[in-house]
C-alpha positions in Angstrom: -18.1 -8.9 2.4 -21.5 -7.4 3.9 -20.5 -8.5 7.1 -17.4 -7.1 7.4 -17.5 -3.0 8.6 -14.1 -2.3 9.8 -10.9 -3.1 7.7 -7.0 -2.4 8.6 -5.1 -2.3 5.3 -1.4 -2.5 5.6 0.8 -1.3 2.5 4.3 -1.1 1.6 6.5 -0.4 -1.3 9.8 -1.9 -2.4 12.5 -0.4 -5.0 15.4 -2.2 -6.5 17.8 0.9 -6.5 16.4 3.9 -4.5 19.3 6.5 -5.9 19.2 7.9 -9.4 15.8 6.4 -10.1 14.4 7.0 -13.4 11.2 5.6 -15.4 12.8 2.2 -15.9 13.8 1.4 -12.0 11.7 -1.3 -11.0 9.4 -0.9 -8.1 6.5 -2.7 -6.3 3.8 -2.5 -3.9 1.7 -4.6 -2.0 -1.2 -4.4 0.7 -2.9 -7.0 2.9 -6.5 -6.4 4.1 -6.9 -7.6 7.5 -10.0 -7.9 9.6 -10.4 -8.3 13.5 -6.6 -6.9 13.8 -5.6 -6.0 17.3 -2.9 -3.8 15.6 -0.3 -4.9 18.3 1.6 -6.7 15.6 1.5 -10.1 16.8 -0.3 -11.4 13.6 -4.1 -11.4 15.2 -6.6 -10.9 12.3 -7.6 -12.8 9.6 -6.2 -11.9 5.9 -9.0 -11.0 3.8 -7.3 -10.2 0.8 -3.7 -9.3 -0.5 -2.8 -7.3 -3.8 0.3 -6.4 -5.2 1.8 -5.3 -8.4 4.9 -3.3 -10.3 5.0 0.8 -10.2 3.9 1.5 -13.8 5.4 4.5 -15.1 4.4 4.5 -18.6 1.6 6.8 -19.1 0.2 5.0 -22.2 0.2 1.6 -20.1 -3.1 0.3 -18.0 -2.9 0.7 -14.5 -0.7 3.9 -14.4 -1.8 6.0 -11.5 0.9 9.0 -12.4 4.2 7.7 -11.4 7.2 9.3 -13.1 9.9 7.1 -11.6 10.2 4.1 -10.2 11.1 4.8 -6.7 10.4 3.8 -2.8 7.9 6.9 -2.5 6.0 5.9 -5.8 5.6 2.4 -4.7 4.6 3.3 -1.1 2.0 6.1 -2.8 0.9 3.4 -5.1 0.2 1.0 -2.3 -2.0 3.5 -0.7 -3.8 4.2 -4.0 -4.5 0.6 -4.5 -6.0 0.1 -1.0 -8.0 3.1 -1.4 -9.4 1.6 -4.7 -10.2 -1.6 -3.2 -12.2 0.2 -0.6 -14.3 1.9 -3.2 -15.0 -1.3 -4.7 -16.1 -2.9 -1.6 -19.5 -2.6 -0.3 -20.2 -2.7 3.6 -17.0 -1.3 4.6 -17.6 1.6 7.2 -14.3 2.0 8.6 -10.5 1.6 7.2 -7.4 1.9 8.9 -4.5 2.4 6.3 -1.0 1.1 7.8 2.4 1.9 6.5 5.7 2.2 7.3 6.2 5.2 5.1 5.4 8.6 7.1 5.9 10.4 4.0 3.3 8.5 1.8 0.7 8.6 4.3 1.3 12.3 5.2 1.3 13.1 1.2 -2.1 10.9 0.9 -4.0 12.6 3.7 -3.0 16.0 2.6 -1.0 16.9 5.6 2.0 17.4 3.5 2.5 18.4 -0.1 4.5 16.5 -2.9 7.6 18.3 -4.5 7.8 15.4 -7.0 5.6 12.9 -8.7 2.8 15.4 -8.2 0.4 13.6 -10.7 0.7 10.5 -8.6 0.3 12.6 -5.3 -2.6 14.3 -6.5 -4.3 11.0 -7.6 -3.6 9.3 -4.3 -5.0 12.6 -2.5 -8.1 12.8 -4.7 -8.8 9.1 -3.9 -8.2 9.6 -0.1 -10.6 12.4 -0.1 -13.1 10.3 -2.1 -12.9 7.4 0.2 -12.7 9.4 3.3 -16.2 11.0 2.2 -17.6 7.5 2.5 -16.2 5.6 5.1 -14.1 6.6 8.3 -10.8 6.8 7.3 -7.2 6.7 9.2 -3.8 6.5 8.4 -1.3 5.2 11.0 2.2 4.6 10.9 4.0 1.4 11.5 7.4 1.1 12.2 9.3 -0.9 9.3 11.0 -4.2 9.9 10.2 -4.6 13.4 8.7 -8.0 13.0 5.1 -6.9 12.6 3.2 -9.9 10.6 1.2 -7.8 8.6 3.5 -5.1 7.5 6.2 -7.7 6.9 3.7 -9.6 4.8 3.1 -6.2 2.8 6.8 -6.0 2.4 7.1 -9.5 1.0 4.4 -8.7 -1.4 5.7 -5.5 -2.6 9.4 -6.8 -2.7 8.3 -9.9 -4.8 6.1 -7.6 -7.2 9.4 -5.3 -7.7 11.4 -8.3 -8.6 8.7 -9.9 -10.9 7.9 -12.8 -8.9 5.3 -14.3 -7.2 4.8 -14.2 -3.6 5.0 -17.2 -1.2 1.6 -18.5 -0.1 0.8 -17.2 3.4 1.1 -20.9 4.7 4.8 -21.0 3.6 6.0 -17.6 4.6 7.7 -16.5 7.6 7.7 -12.9 8.9 11.0 -11.1 7.8 11.3 -13.3 5.0 11.3 -11.2 1.6 
């Protein structure tokens, strides 16, 4: 990893039902780490790694980040948290741009907004953002959802499949827009 200095990380969340959510509502997150990304949405750049998982709402379970319910917002925030944790575990990263389709999650993570719900998760994500931004050049950027941006669509696929408890399709067999 030492030769990679700049990364773009696309994050997304997915929820089975985003009304009347509870701790039992299924939600998933996904992220793609891209190097040499031009940001135009045409799929340029190299997929370095991708991660995905379910939002964990049980505080006694490993991997719990503070989410009280499974929702789209907790999934989006969880994706950002996992992206920030990935950055902390990598040496050589000097700058990172986290691109997501949720202005809410990006603004909560960066401290522009204050969360009214799931405050433990929001606080954890904000603390991670502060820690990472003290080490690397960190920026959050909004990407319009479901507009054909390859890496945002891939993060959506990862989150959707994680929410369903399924493995994602391998990149070579997946097409943008395919959930």
